[in-house]
N, C-alpha and C positions, 0 to 999 in steps of 0.2 A: 328622527331625532338623534342627537349625538350618542345617547346611551345605547342605541340599537347597533351602533357600529361595532362589528365583531373583530377580534384580533386573537392572536395566539401568543404564547410565550416564546419569543424567538431566542435561539441559542446564542451563547456568547462566542466571541471571536476565537477564543482558544479551543472551543469544542467543534468548530466548523470543519466539515469536509464537504466536498462537492455533492456527494450522494445525500448527506444529511441535509444539505441546503435544499435539494430537490424534494426530499420527504417533508420538510417544513413548509415548502410552497404548497405541496399537496394538502397538508394539514390545514393550512390557511384557506385554501380554495374550498375545502369542505365546509367552511363556515358561511360561504356565499349562498344567497337565496336564489338558486338556479334550478329550473325545472329538471326533473330526472331524465327527460328525453335527451338532454345534452350529454354528449360524450366528450372526454378530453384525454389528452396524453401530454406528458411533460418531458422535456429534455434539457440537458446542460448544453449550452452553446460554446462559450469560451470564457477564458480568464483574461482580465485586462489589468495591466500593471500601471498604476498612477503614482504620482510623487508621494502622496500621503496616504494612499489606500490601495487596496486590491479590490477589483470588482469581478463578481462572478455572474455571468449572464445566462439566463434560462428562458425557455419559451414554453408556453402552454397553449396547445392548439385545440380549439373547440369546434364541434360540428353537431348537427342534428341529423343522424341517419334515420331514414324512414323505411317502411316496408317497400314502398314504391321506388325509393332511391336509397338503397343501402350504402352506396358510395355517394356521399354528399357532394353537391355541385361546388360548394364553397366552404371554406373554414375561416375561423376568426382566431387570430393569435394575440395572446397577452404576453408581453415581455417583462420578465422580472429581473431586477438587479439586486444582488446581495453584496453589500459593501462592507469591507473590514478595514478599519482604520489602522494605520501604522503608528499613530501617535497616541490615540486614546488607549486606556488599559484594555487588555484582551479579555478581561472579565466582564466587560460591558456587552450587552446584546448587539448583534449585527444590525446594520442599517438596511432597510429594505424599501424599495419602491418599485412601482410597475407602471408601464404605459400600455396603451392599446394600439394595435396595428392601425396605421393611418391617423394617429393622433400624437401630438407632442406633449399633451397634458400629463404631468407626473402625479401619480396617486401614491399615497403612503398608507400601508395597513394601519387600521385604528383611527384614521383621520377621515375616511370616506366610506360610504356604503356602496359596495359594488352593485351595479344594475345590469340585470340580464339583458335589458334593452340595448346596452352598448354592443353586446355580441350580435344581437339580431340586426342592428343597424349596419355593422361591418359586412355581414353576410348578404343582407338585402342590397347594399350598395354594389357589392361585387357581382351579384347576379344581374343587376341592372346593367352594369358595364359589359358583362358577357353577352347579354342579349342585344346590345347595341352593335357588337362586332359583326 
């Protein structure tokens, strides 16, 4: 249900730094209902200058290491964009959206429930492709 969709209080444009953005993404991810066997790390990728906004691109890389395979065969990436308007007041919260590797669908925090299955599907598909080679 909609009420189960979790979100965090995103910072305002005037308080944004690249590192603070990464910390907020981590904070947001911590609200996801994902099994604790998943490990992830996050990184800042690049800054993108647009006419009316600046976009900051991040990647969060997920995997499930196991005893048998401490180095996972495949990972799943979630790409985040934090967008800061050049027109709207800097006192407004930043805009945030994310996409999953191999999908064009745009998700917005607070509007959709993240599903662990999305990560599993990416990894399973990659392993299937590897095994075909």
